[in-house]
C-alpha positions as semicolon CSV with decimal commas, in nm:
position;residue;x (nm);y (nm);z (nm)
1;M;-5,089;-8,395;-3,619
2;K;-5,313;-8,096;-3,684
3;N;-5,184;-7,837;-3,932
4;I;-5,327;-7,494;-3,855
5;M;-5,248;-7,203;-4,086
6;L;-5,315;-6,848;-3,969
7;V;-5,317;-6,574;-4,231
8;C;-5,280;-6,202;-4,176
9;V;-5,147;-5,902;-4,366
10;A;-4,777;-5,964;-4,307
11;G;-4,770;-6,274;-4,086
12;M;-4,642;-6,065;-3,796
13;S;-4,946;-5,976;-3,587
14;T;-5,053;-6,338;-3,566
15;S;-4,712;-6,465;-3,452
16;L;-4,793;-6,388;-3,087
17;L;-5,125;-6,567;-3,127
18;V;-4,940;-6,868;-3,274
19;S;-4,719;-6,884;-2,963
20;K;-5,022;-6,877;-2,735
21;M;-5,199;-7,142;-2,943
22;Q;-4,890;-7,366;-2,934
23;K;-4,876;-7,330;-2,555
24;A;-5,246;-7,422;-2,527
25;A;-5,194;-7,723;-2,757
26;Q;-4,898;-7,844;-2,545
27;E;-5,100;-7,811;-2,225
28;Q;-5,377;-8,021;-2,380
29;N;-5,135;-8,277;-2,532
30;I;-5,250;-8,190;-2,885
31;E;-4,995;-8,242;-3,160
32;A;-5,024;-7,938;-3,381
33;D;-4,817;-7,751;-3,635
34;I;-4,946;-7,395;-3,599
35;Y;-4,796;-7,127;-3,820
36;A;-4,871;-6,774;-3,941
37;I;-4,806;-6,641;-4,288
38;A;-4,874;-6,332;-4,493
39;E;-5,176;-6,332;-4,722
40;G;-4,955;-6,318;-5,032
41;E;-4,766;-6,635;-4,930
42;V;-5,060;-6,874;-4,888
43;E;-5,050;-7,032;-5,233
44;K;-4,673;-7,079;-5,225
45;V;-4,675;-7,231;-4,875
46;L;-4,958;-7,471;-4,963
47;E;-4,742;-7,616;-5,241
48;T;-4,511;-7,769;-4,980
49;K;-4,704;-7,763;-4,653
50;K;-5,033;-7,927;-4,559
51;A;-5,313;-7,732;-4,392
52;D;-5,608;-7,891;-4,210
53;V;-5,766;-7,552;-4,148
54;L;-5,697;-7,196;-4,259
55;L;-5,787;-6,917;-4,017
56;L;-5,792;-6,557;-4,132
57;G;-5,707;-6,267;-3,904
58;P;-5,999;-6,022;-3,875
59;Q;-5,806;-5,763;-4,077
60;V;-5,809;-5,993;-4,383
61;R;-6,164;-6,132;-4,343
62;Y;-6,244;-5,997;-4,691
63;L;-6,027;-6,277;-4,838
64;K;-6,255;-6,556;-4,716
65;G;-6,470;-6,581;-5,029
66;S;-6,181;-6,570;-5,275
67;F;-5,978;-6,820;-5,070
68;E;-6,277;-7,058;-5,054
69;K;-6,298;-7,051;-5,435
70;K;-5,923;-7,069;-5,492
71;F;-5,859;-7,358;-5,251
72;K;-6,188;-7,551;-5,276
73;D;-6,011;-7,856;-5,421
74;M;-5,781;-7,873;-5,117
75;D;-6,078;-7,956;-4,896
76;F;-5,995;-7,771;-4,574
77;P;-6,222;-7,532;-4,384
78;I;-6,156;-7,159;-4,400
79;D;-6,287;-6,922;-4,134
80;V;-6,223;-6,584;-3,976
81;I;-6,077;-6,573;-3,625
82;N;-6,324;-6,429;-3,375
83;M;-6,235;-6,062;-3,338
84;A;-6,255;-6,061;-2,957
85;D;-6,037;-6,373;-2,929
86;Y;-5,789;-6,221;-3,174
87;G;-5,780;-5,890;-2,990
88;M;-5,726;-6,062;-2,655
89;M;-5,472;-6,301;-2,813
90;N;-5,673;-6,589;-2,663
91;G;-5,473;-6,881;-2,799
92;E;-5,686;-7,141;-2,625
93;K;-6,012;-7,014;-2,780
94;V;-5,862;-6,982;-3,129
95;L;-5,716;-7,333;-3,097
96;Q;-6,063;-7,461;-3,002
97;Q;-6,210;-7,284;-3,307
98;A;-5,952;-7,450;-3,532
99;L;-6,007;-7,797;-3,384
100;Q;-6,385;-7,767;-3,417
101;L;-6,347;-7,676;-3,784
102;I;-6,114;-7,971;-3,845
103;G;-6,371;-8,195;-3,677
């Protein structure tokens, strides 16, 4: 099971992307828990939920450095979703990005 956390300003704009990523995962028989949350909820959610990768929406790319410092002990990759893939809501491409980061 792959746990993929998407982070944006309010957790709303990425919810459509989550749906498209879940559909792509189903089509490829990949077991994944893909969820979107608001930037202010990350720490709280990580207390109870595992993340294998944390992807930031382009609008919160500025958080990457501080998140890398804050969560370095949790040992998961953090990256920014490609702006074109985000804009096109390309769930398959963003899923591929997440899986490559997980390794």
